ZALO-772002 format. One record per atom (N, C-alpha, C): residue in one letter; z, y, x; atom name. Coordinates in steps of 0.1 Angstrom, whole numbers. Layout:
// residues N
A; Z; Y; X; CA
...
// end
This chain:
// residues 208
M; -100; 52; -370; N
M; -89; 39; -368; CA
M; -92; 36; -352; C
N; -80; 31; -348; N
N; -78; 29; -336; CA
N; -80; 17; -334; C
K; -89; 12; -320; N
K; -94; -1; -319; CA
K; -90; -6; -303; C
A; -88; -18; -304; N
A; -83; -24; -290; CA
A; -88; -40; -292; C
I; -87; -46; -276; N
I; -88; -58; -276; CA
I; -86; -61; -262; C
I; -83; -74; -262; N
I; -80; -82; -248; CA
I; -91; -88; -240; C
G; -93; -87; -226; N
G; -103; -92; -221; CA
G; -101; -96; -206; C
K; -113; -101; -199; N
K; -115; -106; -188; CA
K; -122; -101; -177; C
K; -119; -94; -167; N
K; -125; -89; -157; CA
K; -134; -98; -149; C
L; -148; -96; -152; N
L; -155; -105; -144; CA
L; -162; -100; -132; C
G; -162; -87; -133; N
G; -166; -83; -120; CA
G; -175; -68; -123; C
M; -182; -62; -110; N
M; -192; -53; -113; CA
M; -206; -55; -110; C
T; -212; -45; -113; N
T; -227; -47; -114; CA
T; -231; -31; -118; C
Q; -245; -29; -118; N
Q; -249; -17; -119; CA
Q; -262; -18; -128; C
V; -263; -8; -139; N
V; -270; -7; -150; CA
V; -281; 6; -146; C
F; -292; 6; -153; N
F; -304; 20; -153; CA
F; -303; 23; -167; C
L; -298; 39; -169; N
L; -303; 42; -182; CA
L; -317; 45; -185; C
A; -319; 52; -196; N
A; -333; 54; -202; CA
A; -338; 66; -194; C
D; -331; 71; -187; N
D; -337; 82; -178; CA
D; -340; 80; -162; C
G; -334; 65; -159; N
G; -336; 61; -147; CA
G; -323; 65; -140; C
T; -313; 68; -147; N
T; -296; 70; -138; CA
T; -293; 56; -139; C
M; -287; 56; -125; N
M; -280; 45; -122; CA
M; -266; 46; -121; C
V; -260; 39; -133; N
V; -247; 38; -134; CA
V; -238; 24; -129; C
P; -227; 24; -122; N
P; -220; 16; -117; CA
P; -211; 11; -128; C
V; -209; -3; -134; N
V; -200; -5; -144; CA
V; -193; -17; -141; C
T; -183; -19; -150; N
T; -175; -30; -148; CA
T; -179; -41; -160; C
V; -179; -55; -156; N
V; -182; -65; -171; CA
V; -169; -70; -172; C
I; -167; -65; -185; N
I; -154; -73; -190; CA
I; -157; -84; -202; C
K; -154; -99; -199; N
K; -153; -107; -210; CA
K; -144; -102; -222; C
A; -149; -96; -234; N
A; -140; -89; -243; CA
A; -136; -98; -258; C
G; -128; -105; -258; N
G; -124; -112; -270; CA
G; -134; -129; -267; C
P; -136; -134; -280; N
P; -130; -129; -293; CA
P; -112; -130; -294; C
C; -109; -121; -301; N
C; -93; -121; -300; CA
C; -90; -124; -316; C
T; -76; -129; -316; N
T; -73; -135; -332; CA
T; -62; -126; -334; C
V; -59; -121; -342; N
V; -44; -115; -347; CA
V; -37; -125; -350; C
T; -25; -124; -343; N
T; -13; -135; -342; CA
T; -4; -130; -350; C
Q; -2; -116; -351; N
Q; 10; -111; -356; CA
Q; 10; -97; -362; C
K; 12; -92; -375; N
K; 10; -82; -379; CA
K; 24; -72; -382; C
K; 29; -65; -374; N
K; 41; -54; -377; CA
K; 37; -41; -388; C
T; 46; -38; -393; N
T; 45; -28; -403; CA
T; 58; -19; -405; C
V; 55; -7; -408; N
V; 66; 3; -411; CA
V; 81; -3; -416; C
E; 78; -10; -429; N
E; 88; -16; -438; CA
E; 95; -25; -433; C
R; 87; -35; -425; N
R; 94; -45; -418; CA
R; 102; -44; -405; C
D; 91; -36; -400; N
D; 96; -34; -383; CA
D; 98; -22; -376; C
G; 94; -13; -386; N
G; 96; 1; -382; CA
G; 86; 7; -376; C
Y; 73; 2; -371; N
Y; 64; 7; -366; CA
Y; 51; -2; -372; C
D; 38; 4; -368; N
D; 27; -4; -372; CA
D; 21; -10; -359; C
A; 18; -21; -356; N
A; 12; -28; -348; CA
A; 5; -41; -350; C
L; -3; -45; -339; N
L; -10; -59; -342; CA
L; -8; -67; -327; C
Q; -6; -78; -331; N
Q; -7; -87; -318; CA
Q; -17; -93; -318; C
L; -23; -93; -307; N
L; -37; -98; -307; CA
L; -36; -112; -296; C
G; -43; -123; -298; N
G; -40; -134; -290; CA
G; -56; -137; -283; C
F; -57; -140; -270; N
F; -69; -142; -263; CA
F; -69; -154; -254; C
D; -81; -158; -252; N
D; -81; -171; -242; CA
D; -77; -186; -249; C
E; -84; -191; -259; N
E; -84; -203; -262; CA
E; -81; -214; -253; C
V; -71; -223; -259; N
V; -64; -236; -249; CA
V; -63; -246; -255; C
A; -60; -257; -251; N
A; -57; -270; -260; CA
A; -40; -270; -264; C
D; -36; -277; -274; N
D; -24; -276; -279; CA
D; -14; -280; -269; C
K; -16; -290; -260; N
K; -9; -298; -251; CA
K; -5; -287; -243; C
K; -12; -276; -239; N
K; -7; -265; -229; CA
K; 2; -256; -234; C
L; 6; -257; -248; N
L; 15; -247; -250; CA
L; 27; -256; -256; C
N; 39; -247; -256; N
N; 50; -255; -259; CA
N; 53; -252; -273; C
K; 64; -258; -279; N
K; 68; -260; -292; CA
K; 69; -244; -300; C
P; 77; -236; -294; N
P; 81; -222; -300; CA
P; 68; -213; -295; C
E; 60; -215; -289; N
E; 44; -212; -287; CA
E; 35; -214; -299; C
L; 36; -228; -302; N
L; 27; -231; -314; CA
L; 33; -228; -327; C
G; 47; -229; -329; N
G; 55; -223; -341; CA
G; 49; -208; -345; C
H; 49; -199; -333; N
H; 46; -186; -334; CA
H; 29; -184; -340; C
L; 23; -193; -335; N
L; 6; -192; -336; CA
L; 1; -197; -350; C
K; 14; -205; -357; N
K; 10; -215; -367; CA
K; 2; -206; -379; C
A; 9; -196; -380; N
A; 3; -188; -393; CA
A; -10; -182; -391; C
S; -14; -182; -376; N
S; -28; -175; -376; CA
S; -40; -186; -371; C
G; -34; -196; -370; N
G; -44; -210; -369; CA
G; -48; -207; -355; C
A; -43; -203; -345; N
A; -50; -200; -331; CA
A; -41; -209; -321; C
T; -48; -214; -308; N
T; -40; -218; -301; CA
T; -46; -211; -285; C
V; -39; -198; -286; N
V; -43; -189; -274; CA
V; -32; -186; -262; C
K; -39; -182; -250; N
K; -27; -183; -238; CA
K; -22; -169; -237; C
H; -31; -158; -239; N
H; -26; -148; -237; CA
H; -21; -137; -248; C
L; -12; -130; -253; N
L; -5; -122; -264; CA
L; -1; -107; -257; C
H; -10; -100; -265; N
H; -8; -86; -265; CA
H; -3; -77; -277; C
E; 6; -68; -276; N
E; 8; -61; -289; CA
E; 2; -47; -287; C
F; -7; -43; -296; N
F; -11; -29; -298; CA
F; -6; -20; -309; C
K; -2; -8; -307; N
K; 4; 1; -315; CA
K; -11; 9; -325; C
L; -15; -2; -334; N
L; -26; 2; -340; CA
L; -26; 8; -354; C
E; -25; 20; -360; N
E; -21; 25; -370; CA
E; -37; 28; -380; C
G; -32; 22; -394; N
G; -46; 25; -401; CA
G; -56; 12; -403; C
T; -52; 0; -398; N
T; -61; -12; -396; CA
T; -55; -18; -408; C
S; -70; -24; -413; N
S; -69; -37; -426; CA
S; -71; -49; -422; C
L; -69; -51; -406; N
L; -69; -65; -403; CA
L; -57; -73; -407; C
E; -55; -87; -411; N
E; -46; -92; -412; CA
E; -47; -104; -403; C
V; -33; -111; -402; N
V; -31; -125; -392; CA
V; -41; -134; -397; C
G; -48; -140; -385; N
G; -58; -149; -386; CA
G; -73; -141; -385; C
A; -72; -127; -384; N
A; -85; -123; -384; CA
A; -90; -121; -369; C
K; -103; -118; -366; N
K; -108; -120; -354; CA
K; -114; -106; -351; C
V; -110; -105; -338; N
V; -117; -89; -333; CA
V; -126; -93; -324; C
E; -140; -90; -322; N
E; -151; -94; -314; CA
E; -154; -81; -305; C
C; -162; -81; -295; N
C; -163; -71; -286; CA
C; -172; -59; -292; C
D; -176; -61; -304; N
D; -186; -52; -312; CA
D; -177; -42; -320; C
V; -164; -45; -317; N
V; -155; -33; -323; CA
V; -158; -18; -318; C
F; -162; -20; -304; N
F; -165; -9; -297; CA
F; -181; -3; -297; C
Q; -185; 6; -297; N
Q; -199; 9; -293; CA
Q; -202; 16; -283; C
P; -215; 16; -279; N
P; -219; 24; -266; CA
P; -218; 40; -267; C
G; -211; 47; -259; N
G; -207; 61; -263; CA
G; -192; 61; -263; C
D; -185; 51; -268; N
D; -171; 53; -270; CA
D; -164; 54; -256; C
F; -152; 61; -257; N
F; -144; 65; -247; CA
F; -131; 53; -247; C
V; -128; 44; -235; N
V; -117; 38; -237; CA
V; -105; 39; -226; C
D; -95; 33; -227; N
D; -85; 35; -218; CA
D; -81; 17; -212; C
V; -85; 15; -201; N
V; -83; 0; -196; CA
V; -71; 0; -187; C
T; -61; -13; -192; N
T; -48; -12; -185; CA
T; -49; -30; -178; C
G; -45; -30; -166; N
G; -47; -40; -159; CA
G; -38; -41; -148; C
T; -36; -52; -141; N
T; -26; -54; -130; CA
T; -35; -53; -116; C
S; -28; -42; -107; N
S; -37; -40; -95; CA
S; -39; -52; -87; C
K; -45; -52; -78; N
K; -44; -62; -66; CA
K; -33; -63; -59; C
G; -29; -72; -53; N
G; -16; -75; -45; CA
G; -21; -73; -28; C
H; -15; -64; -25; N
H; -17; -62; -9; CA
H; -5; -66; 0; C
G; 5; -73; -6; N
G; 17; -80; 1; CA
G; 23; -67; 7; C
F; 30; -73; 20; N
F; 40; -59; 24; CA
F; 31; -53; 35; C
S; 33; -39; 28; N
S; 24; -29; 35; CA
S; 30; -19; 43; C
G; 23; -13; 50; N
G; 32; -1; 60; CA
G; 28; 12; 52; C
V; 34; 21; 58; N
V; 32; 37; 51; CA
V; 20; 41; 50; C
I; 11; 38; 65; N
I; -4; 43; 61; CA
I; -10; 38; 52; C
K; -11; 25; 50; N
K; -20; 16; 38; CA
K; -13; 18; 23; C
R; 2; 19; 22; N
R; 6; 20; 9; CA
R; 9; 34; 7; C
W; 11; 43; 15; N
W; 15; 56; 9; CA
W; 4; 67; 18; C
N; -6; 63; 24; N
N; -17; 70; 30; CA
N; -13; 80; 40; C
Q; -3; 78; 47; N
Q; 4; 88; 56; CA
Q; -4; 87; 67; C
H; 1; 97; 77; N
H; -9; 98; 90; CA
H; -4; 89; 101; C
R; -11; 86; 110; N
R; -6; 80; 124; CA
R; 0; 90; 130; C
L; 10; 86; 139; N
L; 19; 91; 150; CA
L; 6; 96; 162; C
K; 12; 105; 169; N
K; 6; 110; 177; CA
K; 0; 99; 189; C
E; -9; 100; 197; N
E; -15; 89; 206; CA
E; -10; 92; 219; C
T; 2; 101; 220; N
T; 4; 108; 235; CA
T; 15; 99; 242; C
H; 20; 100; 251; N
H; 30; 96; 260; CA
H; 42; 98; 254; C
G; 52; 88; 250; N
G; 66; 91; 245; CA
G; 63; 85; 232; C
V; 52; 85; 223; N
V; 51; 79; 211; CA
V; 52; 63; 210; C
G; 44; 57; 218; N
G; 42; 45; 218; CA
G; 52; 35; 221; C
P; 50; 21; 220; N
P; 36; 16; 214; CA
P; 35; 16; 198; C
V; 46; 22; 193; N
V; 42; 21; 177; CA
V; 36; 34; 172; C
H; 23; 33; 169; N
H; 18; 46; 163; CA
H; 15; 46; 146; C
R; 18; 35; 143; N
R; 17; 35; 127; CA
R; 31; 31; 119; C
E; 40; 36; 124; N
E; 52; 32; 120; CA
E; 57; 44; 110; C
V; 71; 46; 106; N
V; 70; 57; 97; CA
V; 74; 71; 104; C
G; 84; 69; 113; N
G; 87; 82; 120; CA
G; 97; 86; 117; C
S; 102; 99; 117; N
S; 114; 107; 115; CA
S; 114; 105; 102; C
M; 129; 101; 95; N
M; 131; 101; 82; CA
M; 141; 111; 76; C
G; 143; 121; 87; N
G; 154; 131; 82; CA
G; 163; 134; 95; C
P; 168; 149; 90; N
P; 182; 151; 104; CA
P; 189; 143; 107; C
I; 196; 141; 114; N
I; 207; 131; 121; CA
I; 219; 138; 118; C
S; 220; 151; 116; N
S; 235; 157; 114; CA
S; 237; 155; 101; C
S; 231; 160; 92; N
S; 234; 163; 75; CA
S; 220; 159; 72; C
P; 218; 151; 60; N
P; 231; 141; 55; CA
P; 234; 130; 61; C
S; 227; 128; 73; N
S; 227; 115; 83; CA
S; 225; 103; 72; C
R; 217; 102; 63; N
R; 213; 88; 58; CA
R; 197; 92; 52; C
V; 190; 81; 47; N
V; 177; 84; 42; CA
V; 179; 83; 28; C
M; 170; 98; 23; N
M; 173; 101; 10; CA
M; 166; 92; -1; C
P; 172; 87; -13; N
P; 161; 78; -22; CA
P; 149; 86; -27; C
G; 140; 77; -27; N
G; 125; 81; -27; CA
G; 117; 80; -15; C
K; 126; 80; -5; N
K; 115; 80; 10; CA
K; 104; 71; 9; C
N; 93; 75; 14; N
N; 83; 66; 11; CA
N; 85; 56; 22; C
L; 85; 43; 21; N
L; 88; 30; 32; CA
L; 77; 21; 32; C
P; 80; 14; 41; N
P; 71; -1; 40; CA
P; 74; -9; 29; C
G; 69; -18; 24; N
G; 72; -27; 12; CA
G; 59; -32; 7; C
H; 62; -37; -7; N
H; 52; -47; -15; CA
H; 44; -35; -21; C
Y; 33; -39; -19; N
Y; 23; -29; -23; CA
Y; 13; -38; -31; C
G; 11; -31; -45; N
G; 2; -36; -57; CA
G; 8; -44; -64; C
V; 3; -52; -73; N
V; 5; -62; -84; CA
V; 15; -52; -92; C
E; 8; -39; -97; N
E; 15; -32; -110; CA
E; 6; -27; -119; C
Q; 13; -25; -130; N
Q; 2; -23; -143; CA
Q; -4; -9; -141; C
V; -16; -8; -141; N
V; -23; 4; -139; CA
V; -33; 9; -150; C
T; -33; 18; -155; N
T; -42; 24; -165; CA
T; -53; 33; -161; C
V; -66; 30; -163; N
V; -76; 43; -162; CA
V; -80; 46; -174; C
L; -83; 58; -174; N
L; -83; 65; -187; CA
L; -97; 70; -190; C
N; -104; 72; -199; N
N; -115; 81; -204; CA
N; -129; 74; -196; C
L; -130; 60; -198; N
L; -137; 51; -192; CA
L; -149; 50; -204; C
S; -162; 54; -202; N
S; -167; 53; -214; CA
S; -178; 38; -212; C
V; -181; 34; -224; N
V; -187; 19; -228; CA
V; -202; 24; -229; C
V; -210; 19; -218; N
V; -223; 17; -214; CA
V; -232; 9; -222; C
K; -227; -4; -225; N
K; -234; -12; -233; CA
K; -224; -25; -237; C
V; -228; -30; -249; N
V; -220; -37; -259; CA
V; -233; -50; -261; C
D; -227; -62; -257; N
D; -236; -76; -257; CA
D; -227; -86; -267; C
K; -231; -86; -280; N
K; -222; -94; -286; CA
K; -227; -106; -286; C
E; -239; -109; -283; N
E; -242; -125; -280; CA
E; -234; -131; -267; C
K; -230; -123; -256; N
K; -225; -130; -244; CA
K; -210; -124; -247; C
G; -204; -115; -255; N
G; -193; -112; -255; CA
G; -187; -103; -245; C
V; -195; -94; -241; N
V; -193; -85; -228; CA
V; -192; -72; -231; C
L; -186; -65; -227; N
L; -184; -47; -227; CA
L; -188; -45; -212; C
L; -198; -33; -209; N
L; -202; -29; -198; CA
L; -196; -15; -197; C
V; -182; -13; -189; N
V; -176; 1; -187; CA
V; -179; 4; -177; C
K; -181; 19; -177; N
K; -188; 30; -166; CA
K; -175; 29; -156; C
G; -177; 27; -142; N
G; -168; 28; -133; CA
G; -158; 17; -135; C
A; -149; 15; -124; N
A; -138; 4; -122; CA
A; -127; 5; -128; C
V; -120; -6; -131; N
V; -110; -9; -139; CA
V; -101; -18; -129; C
P; -87; -15; -130; N
P; -78; -23; -122; CA
P; -76; -39; -122; C
G; -77; -46; -110; N
G; -73; -61; -110; CA
G; -84; -67; -103; C
S; -82; -80; -101; N
S; -92; -87; -93; CA
S; -100; -95; -106; C
K; -111; -102; -100; N
K; -119; -108; -109; CA
K; -113; -120; -115; C
N; -114; -121; -128; N
N; -109; -131; -140; CA
N; -94; -127; -143; C
S; -88; -114; -141; N
S; -75; -108; -143; CA
S; -79; -104; -157; C
I; -68; -103; -162; N
I; -67; -99; -179; CA
I; -68; -82; -178; C
V; -72; -77; -187; N
V; -71; -64; -190; CA
V; -72; -61; -204; C
Y; -65; -50; -207; N
Y; -64; -45; -223; CA
Y; -71; -34; -224; C
V; -83; -30; -232; N
V; -90; -22; -235; CA
V; -86; -15; -250; C
R; -83; 0; -252; N
R; -83; 4; -263; CA
R; -87; 17; -264; C
N; -92; 24; -277; N
N; -98; 34; -275; CA
N; -90; 49; -268; C
A; -96; 56; -262; N
A; -91; 68; -253; CA
A; -81; 73; -261; C
V; -69; 77; -257; N
V; -59; 84; -264; CA
V; -58; 99; -260; C
K; -67; 103; -250; N
K; -65; 117; -244; CA
K; -79; 121; -244; C
K; -89; 116; -252; N
K; -102; 121; -253; CA
K; -105; 126; -268; C
// end
């Protein structure tokens, strides 16, 4: 059965395995999530579950949101749909962090950190220009963008300075090191995208 949950990235730390190996892990506050909508092949053309995360007060939601959540009885801030096939969960059911077990492999999706307007060295990992006479005083600029005669224009797709970060990133095949149901957290080996307290989506690995 496919498994998924919404969580919040709390930060990184390290744990030691039974053999003394040190493993860097990301701590994710996973769930509890409420099933707010269930889509079926007969009605919607595909199987999916919409999960809700992060309980808030009723006054922080508008009337359309409250109407949508009425069937599940939840008042949540974040909604996300997962294409889960073969699940028996119904609207109103709870999904806890123990849906995953140590040793499972997961894919984690989040929004990367924002770096504002960045140059080509930081944004695209390009080299600096030469530090010789005739180059400066701008040694971190783009440099030549193509021939002047033909096509006499910058081709589409050219790596240029611009807004860097704040885009959806998915890290594949991360292993679950520990599941703490009492605290409601997952310890996932390695780094996941996003800053602290950012929302992440965890589901079982699709390529493992």
